[in-house]
C-alpha positions as CSV (number, residue, x, y, z in Angstrom):
1,M,-209.6,92.9,-33.8
2,A,-212.0,95.6,-35.1
3,Y,-210.1,97.7,-38.3
4,S,-212.6,100.4,-39.5
5,L,-212.6,100.9,-43.3
6,F,-213.8,104.1,-45.2
7,F,-215.8,104.8,-48.4
8,E,-211.6,105.2,-49.8
9,D,-210.7,101.4,-48.4
10,F,-213.5,99.6,-50.8
11,E,-213.7,98.6,-54.8
12,V,-216.5,97.2,-56.2
13,G,-216.4,93.0,-56.4
14,Q,-214.5,93.6,-53.0
15,S,-216.3,90.1,-50.4
16,F,-215.6,89.9,-46.6
17,E,-216.8,86.8,-44.7
18,S,-217.6,86.9,-41.1
19,G,-217.3,84.0,-38.6
20,G,-220.1,81.4,-38.1
21,R,-222.6,81.3,-35.3
22,T,-224.9,78.9,-34.5
23,I,-228.8,79.1,-34.0
24,T,-230.2,78.1,-30.9
25,E,-233.3,77.4,-29.8
26,T,-233.0,80.4,-27.3
27,D,-232.4,82.3,-30.4
28,L,-235.7,81.2,-32.0
29,T,-237.6,81.9,-28.1
30,F,-236.0,85.1,-27.3
31,F,-237.2,86.3,-31.2
32,S,-240.0,85.3,-30.4
33,M,-240.7,87.5,-27.4
34,L,-239.1,90.2,-28.2
35,S,-241.5,90.9,-31.6
36,G,-244.3,89.2,-30.8
37,D,-244.4,87.0,-33.7
38,W,-245.6,83.3,-32.1
39,N,-247.0,81.9,-35.5
40,P,-247.0,77.7,-34.9
41,I,-243.7,77.6,-37.7
42,H,-242.1,79.0,-35.7
43,A,-243.7,77.9,-31.8
44,D,-245.8,74.7,-31.6
45,A,-243.3,72.2,-32.8
46,E,-246.1,69.9,-33.2
47,F,-247.5,71.5,-36.3
48,A,-244.1,72.2,-37.9
49,K,-243.9,68.2,-37.1
50,T,-246.6,68.5,-40.4
51,T,-244.8,71.0,-43.0
52,R,-242.7,70.8,-45.6
53,Y,-239.6,71.3,-42.8
54,G,-240.6,68.9,-40.5
55,Q,-239.9,71.6,-37.8
56,R,-239.9,74.2,-36.4
57,V,-238.5,77.2,-39.0
58,V,-236.2,80.3,-37.7
59,H,-238.2,83.9,-37.6
60,G,-236.9,85.4,-41.6
61,T,-236.6,88.6,-40.0
62,L,-234.1,87.3,-36.8
63,G,-232.3,86.3,-39.7
64,I,-232.1,90.0,-41.0
65,A,-230.5,90.6,-37.5
66,I,-228.3,88.4,-36.9
67,A,-226.4,89.7,-40.6
68,T,-226.4,93.1,-39.0
69,G,-224.8,91.5,-35.8
70,M,-222.2,90.2,-38.1
71,L,-221.4,92.6,-39.8
72,H,-220.3,94.4,-36.5
73,E,-218.6,91.3,-35.7
74,M,-216.2,92.1,-38.8
75,G,-215.9,95.0,-36.9
76,I,-215.2,97.2,-40.7
77,F,-217.6,99.6,-40.1
78,H,-216.9,100.2,-36.4
79,E,-215.9,104.2,-37.0
80,S,-216.7,104.7,-39.7
81,A,-220.9,103.9,-40.8
82,V,-222.7,106.7,-40.1
83,A,-226.9,105.3,-41.2
84,M,-227.4,101.8,-42.8
85,M,-230.0,103.7,-45.8
86,S,-232.2,100.8,-47.1
87,L,-232.8,96.6,-47.2
88,N,-233.8,96.2,-50.7
89,Q,-234.9,93.2,-52.6
90,W,-234.3,90.5,-50.0
91,K,-235.4,87.2,-50.2
92,F,-235.9,84.4,-48.1
93,V,-234.0,81.5,-50.0
94,A,-234.2,78.4,-47.8
95,P,-235.7,78.0,-44.4
96,I,-233.3,78.2,-41.6
97,L,-233.7,76.0,-38.9
98,V,-232.5,75.9,-35.3
99,G,-228.9,74.4,-35.3
100,D,-227.9,75.9,-38.6
101,T,-224.5,77.2,-38.4
102,L,-224.5,80.8,-40.5
103,H,-222.1,83.1,-42.1
104,L,-222.3,86.4,-43.3
105,R,-220.3,87.0,-47.2
106,L,-220.6,91.0,-47.6
107,E,-220.3,91.9,-51.9
108,I,-219.5,95.4,-52.6
109,T,-221.3,96.4,-55.6
110,E,-221.2,100.1,-55.8
111,L,-219.5,103.0,-55.2
112,D,-221.5,106.4,-54.9
113,P,-219.0,109.0,-53.2
114,G,-222.0,112.1,-54.3
115,K,-221.3,115.7,-53.6
116,S,-220.6,115.7,-50.0
117,E,-216.3,115.7,-48.5
118,R,-217.4,114.1,-45.3
119,V,-219.6,110.6,-46.6
120,G,-220.5,108.5,-49.3
121,R,-222.8,105.9,-50.2
122,L,-221.3,101.5,-50.5
123,G,-224.2,99.2,-52.2
124,R,-223.7,96.0,-50.4
125,R,-224.7,92.7,-51.2
126,F,-225.6,90.8,-47.7
127,V,-225.4,86.6,-48.7
128,M,-226.3,84.2,-45.9
129,L,-225.6,80.9,-45.7
130,N,-225.8,77.8,-44.2
131,Q,-223.1,75.0,-42.5
132,R,-224.2,73.6,-46.2
133,D,-222.7,76.6,-48.2
134,E,-226.6,76.9,-49.4
135,I,-227.9,80.5,-49.7
136,V,-231.1,80.9,-47.3
137,Q,-231.2,84.8,-47.2
138,D,-229.9,87.1,-49.8
139,G,-230.5,91.0,-50.0
140,L,-229.1,94.6,-50.7
141,S,-228.4,97.2,-48.4
142,D,-226.5,100.8,-49.4
143,L,-224.6,102.4,-46.4
144,L,-223.9,105.9,-45.9
145,I,-220.2,105.9,-45.0
146,K,-217.9,108.1,-44.1
147,K,-214.6,109.2,-45.9
148,R,-211.2,108.9,-44.5
149,G,-209.6,112.3,-42.6
150,A,-214.2,113.3,-42.4
151,R,-214.1,114.9,-39.4
């Protein structure tokens, strides 16, 4: 069930966790089709066997897309998000592989009320973890978010 939070509901240091999502062969193939990125590390199983990972690696940008989808699943921004303002300092720390189960830890890093009575800026850190709680991706994203009671 979605329960939207507004600017005033957040505190620096607050943390939220998404549910898990297992990455499938279909995810990898569909993202290759959507993006047009058929690099052999993603698309050629025989080539990928010769790499340090021994198998195909999921596109890093698919990880970003899944992270934003996990935000939606959390439900906390359904009625309050105005616009994602940035992705900064994004790091692809470890590979995402078919069969990995990912979840997102969202950490609030900054609150800037600005001058508007309607919206403020929320600093967020996205930490994507695999089933072994290893960080696979990590980055920052600012969100323009409604203040409570804003019309």
